[in-house]
N, C-alpha and C positions, 0 to 999 in steps of 0.2 A: 558837527557840520550839519549843517540844516538842509532836511530834503526840499526838493520843488513842489508846490502846491500841488494837489490832484487837478487833473484837466475840468475846467466846466464845461459842461454840455447844455444846449439850448434845444429844445423841442418845439416844434412849430405844429399845433394843433394837438386838442387835448382830448379827441377821441381816445377809444380806446386800445388803440396799438399805440399813441403816443405816450398815453398814461401805464402802461405795459412797461415800456422801455424805460419811463422814468421810475418808475418802481424797483426795478432791477439795477439800476444806477444807484438810487436810494440807499438800496438794502445794502449797498457795498460802502455807502459811505462817501460816496462821491457826488458832487455839487451839481445840482440840473434845475431850469429853470423853462417852465411849459408857457407859451403862448398861445392864445385862441383869439380868434375874432368874436366869438360868440361871448354874451356875458358870464359864462361860466364852462366847466368841463362837460363832454356828453357826444358832441359829434353826433353820429345818425343813431346812437342810443341817449338821446335826448327825450325829454316830453315838453308837452305843453298844457300849461296850467290856464283853465277856464274857471271864470266864479262858481259856475254848475258842475265842473268835470275836470279830471285829468286825463289827455288823451297821449297816446302813444302813436307817432306818426312815422318812425323807422321802423329800427329793427323790433319785434314784437316780444319774441323769447329766443332762447340759444340752446343749444343742444352739448353734450361733453362726448370726445372720443379721444383725446391725446390724455397721456397720464401726467404732464404738467400743468395741462390747463385743467384737468381733475383736480389737482393739489389746489391750485387756485381758488376752484369753484366752492372745494370744502372749508376753505375759510372764508369767502363772502358767505356761505351759508353759516357758520359759525356766527360771524357777523350780524346776522338777521335780514341782511339785504336782499335775499334771494327766495324765491319760493317755488313748488312745482307749478307749472302752469304752460299751457294747455292742459286738464286732464281728460276735457270731452271736445274732442278735435273731429272734424267732420269734411266730408268733401261732398261737391255738390254738382250735378249736371243737369241740364234740362228738366231741374225741378225736381230732380231725384235726390233725394238725401242719403249716404250711408256712413257709419261712423268709420273714421280710421284708426287701425290701430294696427301698433306696431311696438316694439320691446324699447324703444328710445325714451330716454326723459327727457322732457323738456321743462325750461326753468325761464323763470322772468323775475326781474328786479321787483323789487318790495317796499313801499308801497307803489313805487312808478320804476319804471325801465332805467330811469336814470341814477337809480339809488348805488346801483352798481359803479358807474363813474363817479359818483359823489363819494364813495368810499374808497376807490382809488386815490382820488384826488387828494384824502386828507391828510394834510403834514407836509403836503406839497409847495413848493413856489409856482404859482400860476399868475400870470400877468393876463386877465381876462379883456375882452373889449378891445385889444390890439391887434390890429392886422398888419401883418409884415408884408412889405411891398418889396424889397429886395435885400440881399446880402452884399456885404462890403467887406475887402481885404480880403486874406489868403489862409492857407493851412496855419492851426495855432492861434490864429488872430481873427477871428471872424465877429464882425458887428452886425447886426441885425436893424435895418430900418423900417420903421412901420409908416402908417399912411400920412399922419402929419410931421414927419422928417425927422423924428427923435430917435435917437442910436440907442442900442440894446449889446452891451458885450463890457470887453471882448470874450469872445468864447473859443475854447479849443476844437469844440467838434459844434455841429448843428445838425439833429436829426429832422428830417421832415416828413410827417405821418399823413400830411393831408393828401385827398386825392392826386392823380398823376398830373392831370391839365391845370392844377392847381400850383404844383411842385415843378412842373417844369420849367415857367418862367423865373423862378428861383436859383434852379442850381445850373441853366445853359447857359449864362455868362461865364461861370465860373469850372464848369466839369460836363464836356462833350459825352462822356460816356453815359454818365446818368441822364443826362439829357435825353439821349437815345434810348435807355431803357424805358424813358419816361412816356415816350413816343410809342413803345409796344404795349403799352396798356389801354386798353378802351374801357372808359367807366360810363355806364347806362344811366340815363336818369331814369325817376321814378317819381309820378303824381300820387301824393297820399293825403286823402281826403277824410274829413270826418261829418259825423252827422247827431245832433243831440234829440232827444225824443221827451215830453212830457210823459206821454206813457208806455206801458212797459212791450215789447215785441210779442205779438200777437203767439200764441203756440204752435208749433209746425208737428202734423201727424207724425208718429213715426220716430221723432228728434225728441233729446232730452230738452227739459223744459228751459235748463241752465245752461245752453249748450254755448260754448265760449269761443270757439274761432271755427272756421269754414273755408276750405281749398275752392276755388272755381274753376271750372273749365270755360271759362269766356275769352273772347279777343281783347275786351277794355278790363276786368276785374278778374285778379288774380288771389286776393285773400282777404277776408274780413274777420274783426274782433270785436268782442262786446268790452268795452273797457270797465264796465264797473263789475264784471265777475273776474277781474284781476285782483291778487292777492291786495289787501289792503285798501280796497276802492268800494267795499257794499255799500256804504252811506251815500253814493254817489248816483245818480239816475241813469237812463240808460242812455247808452253811447254808442256808436259803430266808429270804427276805423277802418278804412278801405283803401286798398295798396291796388294800384293799377299794372297791369302788366306793362314790361319794360318796353317792348315795341309800341305799344298804342301809347305810352308817355312820351317815346321818343318823336312820333309822328305829331303829338298834339301840345309840345313841350311850350310852344308861345302860345296856347291857350287862355282863356282868363281862368279864375278859381272858381267862377261861379259856373261856367260851362262846364268844367271837369267833376265838379262834385255833382251836378244833375245827371252827367253820361254814367258815371259810376253807379250812384246810386238806384237810377233805372236799370243798370244790371244787376243789383242785387236782387230789385225786385222782381226781373224775370226770372232768376234761380231761386227764388221760393214756389214750393209746390203749388201746384192751382188752386186759385181762389183764395190764397191767403194774400192781404193786402198789409205794407208798414204802416203804422199810423204817421200823420203828416209830423215833418222834423220839427222842433222849435230854432233850432240853429244848423247852419252849414259851414263849412270852409273847407279850403284844401292849401296843401302845402307842398311845392316845387322842389324836389332832390333833383339839381344838375347833374351831380356824381353820385348818382346810389350806390352802384353795383360793379363791379370789375366784370368785363367779357371774355376779355381775352388775357389770361396770364402770361406776365412775364415769366421768361424761363432763364436758367443761370446754374452752375457748379452746386454739387450738393450739399459744400458748406457753406453755401450764400444763396440758399434757393427762396427764400422766403424776407429776404430784405436785400439792401444794396449798402456798401461801404466804400468807400474810396480813400487814398490816401489823405487827401486834401482834407480829410476830416467829417466833411459831409456824407450823410446817410438817409436812405428812404425806406420807408418801412409801413405797413396799412395794407388792407385786403386784398388790393390789386395785385400784391406779390405773392400771395399765397393761394386766397380763396375768399370767396363771397362771404363766409359762417363768420356771426361775431367770435368764435373760437379761432380762426385763420388769423382775424385783425390783432388777437391778442397775442397769438404765437409768434406773429411776425414781430410785433414790437418787444414781447420777453427775448427771442432769440438774439434780436439787436442788441437788445440792453447788456443780456450776457457775453456778447462777442466786444461791446465797448468796456465792460469789467474788464475782461480779460486783457484787452489793448491795454488800459489804464493800469494794471499791477502786474 
């Protein structure tokens, strides 16, 4: 007597939540296909490669608190795709810099932040550069329709790991409960700028010459990192990633990249000690994350608190269902993957 084939799962979004879900399914021998509109996996853990430098414009590093995530991170460390960073972290306010010290280990992808998601994607089926615009069908027989009208499927289950405003139009025609859940999650935008320099940054009095990152108390700018001091990038020249405050980003969502990077670089200049001037940048740019970070987290039952799974086979995961950290996004996808495995077996 032949048993039924295992249920196939489609995952829309190949960020860390979607990848964590896919890895849990794949480890259990269940078929899974990832779809992403970008050219590869990564989501907000992706890097921009320029001829002169590799720049991180999304997540800069992550920390570990949960035991399950700690086990995953140990495997990444063994694979050589992460390293401790930053080890020289500072805070700045009105030109005064102080070392930020705590007991929390921080880690970064090596040689770029996207090394983590590339590692997670190894061996998985990924259809990149494929924007899914709608779902057709019903429970157990879902079809994914892309922007060119091509159909993909059928799939027994569909996981959507994109930000809730992007997930909403996919689930709304099929599941009112999931659509309502999406409406309860607010995703805030963020501008991320970058600057390249031909000359090194000037020394700052009382600050490590190789300081790596700084938190700022500024209405415009919240965080600055030096990309060439990240693991595996010592050969590239001086470059900064500048992450704007969420409120400031929201108010200037439609500004031009040129206006944004000018404002953020000026904010960093004002955060430097008196008399210290930045060298002239050789290149500038900015990227707008329209849905960068959840602001209002969805709530739910304890057994289903960091993802959503319906009887129709549609599911939601991602940082909006748990919290803004990389760890939160991974746990959301991992826990959903475990639930789908239990349901299938």
